[in-house]
C-alpha positions as CSV (number, residue, x, y, z in Angstrom):
1,M,20.6,0.2,9.6
2,N,18.6,2.9,8.7
3,V,15.6,2.0,6.0
4,L,13.4,4.4,4.0
5,A,10.4,3.7,2.1
6,I,9.2,5.9,-0.7
7,G,5.7,5.9,-1.7
8,A,3.5,8.0,-3.3
9,H,0.4,7.5,-1.5
10,F,-0.8,6.5,2.0
11,D,-1.4,2.6,1.7
12,D,1.0,1.9,-0.8
13,I,3.7,1.4,1.5
14,E,2.1,-0.9,3.7
15,L,0.9,-2.9,0.3
16,G,4.1,-3.0,-1.0
17,C,6.8,-3.8,1.6
18,G,4.6,-3.5,4.5
19,G,6.1,-6.9,6.1
20,A,9.5,-6.5,5.3
21,L,9.2,-3.3,7.3
22,A,7.8,-4.9,9.9
23,K,10.7,-7.4,10.0
24,H,13.1,-4.3,10.3
25,V,11.4,-2.8,13.1
26,A,11.6,-6.1,14.7
27,N,15.0,-5.9,14.2
28,G,16.1,-3.3,15.5
29,D,16.4,-1.3,12.5
30,S,15.3,2.6,12.3
31,V,12.6,2.5,9.4
32,F,10.9,5.7,8.0
33,A,8.4,5.8,5.9
34,Y,8.2,8.8,3.5
35,V,4.6,9.3,1.8
36,A,4.8,12.2,-1.2
37,T,0.9,12.9,-1.7
38,K,-1.5,14.1,0.9
39,S,-3.5,11.0,-1.0
40,G,-6.9,12.0,-0.9
41,F,-8.5,12.1,-4.6
42,I,-11.7,12.3,-6.5
43,N,-13.0,10.1,-9.4
44,H,-14.1,10.5,-12.9
45,Q,-17.4,11.9,-11.7
46,N,-16.0,14.5,-9.7
47,I,-16.9,12.4,-6.6
48,V,-14.9,12.7,-3.7
49,I,-13.6,8.8,-2.8
50,R,-11.2,10.0,0.0
51,S,-10.6,13.3,1.5
52,N,-6.6,14.4,2.8
53,E,-7.8,14.0,6.0
54,I,-9.0,10.4,6.3
55,A,-6.6,9.5,4.3
56,D,-3.9,11.4,6.8
57,K,-5.2,9.5,9.9
58,E,-5.7,6.3,8.2
59,G,-1.5,6.2,7.2
60,E,-0.7,7.5,10.5
61,N,-2.7,4.9,12.3
62,A,-1.3,2.1,9.7
63,M,2.8,3.5,10.3
64,K,1.8,3.2,13.7
65,I,1.1,-0.6,13.4
66,L,4.1,-1.1,11.2
67,G,5.9,0.5,14.1
68,V,7.5,3.3,11.5
69,K,8.3,6.8,11.7
70,L,5.8,8.7,9.2
71,I,7.4,11.3,7.0
72,K,4.5,13.5,5.5
73,G,5.2,15.0,1.3
74,N,2.9,17.5,0.4
75,F,2.2,17.1,-3.1
76,N,-1.0,16.7,-4.3
77,A,-2.5,13.1,-5.2
78,L,-2.7,12.7,-9.2
79,K,-0.9,15.6,-9.9
80,I,2.7,14.7,-9.1
81,E,5.5,14.4,-11.3
82,F,9.0,13.8,-11.5
83,N,10.6,17.2,-10.6
84,D,13.6,18.8,-8.9
85,D,10.4,19.3,-5.7
86,L,10.1,16.0,-5.6
87,N,13.6,14.8,-5.6
88,L,14.7,17.6,-3.2
89,D,12.5,16.1,-0.3
90,I,13.8,13.1,-1.2
91,I,17.8,13.8,-0.9
92,K,17.0,15.5,2.2
93,I,15.2,12.6,4.2
94,I,18.7,10.8,2.7
95,E,21.3,12.4,3.9
96,D,19.3,13.7,7.0
97,K,18.6,9.9,8.0
98,K,22.1,8.8,6.7
99,I,19.7,6.2,4.9
100,D,20.9,2.4,4.3
101,L,18.6,0.8,2.2
102,V,15.6,2.3,0.1
103,Y,12.0,0.1,-0.8
104,S,10.5,2.4,-3.3
105,H,8.1,2.1,-6.3
106,W,8.7,-0.3,-8.9
107,M,9.3,1.3,-12.3
108,G,7.1,-0.4,-14.6
109,D,4.0,0.9,-12.9
110,I,1.4,2.0,-15.0
111,H,0.0,4.5,-12.1
112,H,1.0,8.0,-13.1
113,D,1.5,8.6,-9.4
114,H,3.5,5.8,-8.5
115,Q,5.4,6.0,-12.1
116,A,6.4,10.3,-10.8
117,V,7.9,8.9,-7.2
118,A,9.8,5.5,-9.0
119,R,12.0,8.1,-11.2
120,A,12.4,9.9,-8.2
121,S,13.2,7.8,-5.9
122,L,16.0,6.1,-8.7
123,H,17.5,9.2,-9.0
124,S,17.8,10.7,-5.5
125,C,18.8,7.1,-4.1
126,R,21.7,7.2,-6.7
127,H,24.2,7.2,-3.5
128,V,22.2,4.5,-1.4
129,P,24.1,1.4,-1.5
130,R,21.1,-0.4,-1.3
131,Q,17.4,-0.3,-3.1
132,L,14.7,-2.9,-3.7
133,M,11.2,-1.9,-5.9
134,Y,8.0,-3.0,-4.4
135,R,4.8,-3.5,-6.5
136,S,1.8,-2.1,-4.4
137,N,-1.2,-3.2,-7.2
138,W,-2.4,-5.4,-9.4
139,Y,-2.8,-3.4,-13.1
140,H,-1.2,-4.7,-15.7
141,S,2.2,-3.2,-17.7
142,N,3.8,-3.7,-20.6
143,L,6.9,-4.4,-18.6
144,E,7.6,-7.1,-16.5
145,F,8.2,-7.1,-12.9
146,K,11.4,-9.2,-12.5
147,G,11.3,-10.4,-8.8
148,N,13.7,-11.7,-8.0
149,F,14.9,-10.8,-3.7
150,Y,12.6,-12.3,-1.3
151,V,11.7,-11.5,2.5
152,D,10.5,-14.3,4.3
153,I,7.3,-12.0,6.3
154,S,5.5,-15.7,7.8
155,Y,5.8,-14.3,11.3
156,F,5.0,-10.5,10.3
157,W,1.7,-10.8,7.8
158,E,-0.6,-10.4,10.5
159,I,1.1,-7.1,11.3
160,K,0.9,-6.1,7.2
161,K,-2.5,-7.0,7.7
162,K,-3.6,-5.1,10.0
163,S,-1.7,-1.9,8.4
164,I,-3.3,-2.5,5.1
165,E,-7.1,-2.6,7.2
166,A,-6.4,0.5,9.0
167,H,-7.4,2.3,5.1
168,Q,-10.7,1.7,6.2
169,S,-11.9,4.0,3.4
170,E,-10.0,2.1,0.7
171,R,-11.2,-1.4,1.9
172,E,-15.0,0.1,1.6
173,R,-13.7,0.8,-2.0
174,T,-12.3,-2.2,-3.0
175,G,-14.1,-5.0,-0.4
176,K,-12.3,-7.9,0.4
177,K,-10.5,-8.2,-3.1
178,W,-7.8,-5.8,-1.5
179,I,-7.0,-8.2,1.2
180,E,-7.2,-11.3,-0.7
181,F,-4.8,-10.6,-3.8
182,F,-1.9,-9.5,-1.5
183,H,-2.7,-12.3,0.9
184,N,-2.6,-15.1,-2.2
185,E,0.6,-13.0,-3.6
186,A,2.2,-13.0,0.1
187,K,1.8,-16.6,-0.3
188,N,2.6,-17.9,-3.6
189,A,6.0,-15.9,-2.9
190,G,6.7,-17.6,0.2
191,Q,5.8,-21.1,-1.7
192,R,8.7,-20.3,-3.9
193,I,11.3,-20.0,-1.5
194,E,9.3,-23.2,1.3
195,V,8.2,-20.4,3.7
196,K,4.7,-19.6,5.2
197,Y,4.4,-16.0,3.6
198,A,6.8,-13.7,1.6
199,E,7.8,-10.5,-0.2
200,V,9.1,-10.4,-3.3
201,F,11.0,-7.3,-5.1
202,E,13.4,-6.9,-7.9
203,V,16.8,-5.2,-7.0
204,I,18.5,-1.9,-8.2
205,K,21.2,-2.3,-6.3
206,W,22.4,-4.2,-3.5
207,L,26.1,-3.5,-2.2
208,N,27.8,-5.1,1.0
């Protein structure tokens, strides 16, 4: 199986579906990750929070931990839009890699970049037989995430955790809350299906 994970920034994919991707790799699938932006950003006070260079280095390290082949986009963080440039980037990957399954941002995510990439994924992956949406943050939304597809990552949580920890610049910004939140999410999802850890997704389509 050829698998593609699509994220707006370095760290989104690791947080949202890192365990599932590590499991695909262990099962012998060909796994690719497309990160749309260079991922550096400044805050409202014009202070650099993460440079493009640091984001790139941390992202490469994280994907190596997961065993995933990284494909980098060239869009600027916080300025990405749902347009043909983004759509064509994704379509080219799908066609070149003959993708069978896509993991992408949840359409209800309130983050601007996440929304744009989610819309582009939904549009560009319309001929891919299987597509799942993930959550990669804890922001509230006026929409409900309908988690209805579970993946047992009990043997892959530690790999996921290490891939998240590779983003040292973000860990310094968020502290322990980052890891603790997604650890609790994986534990709670696991309890629902009677395993130790799981990731949960919303199904767009799942064709056999």
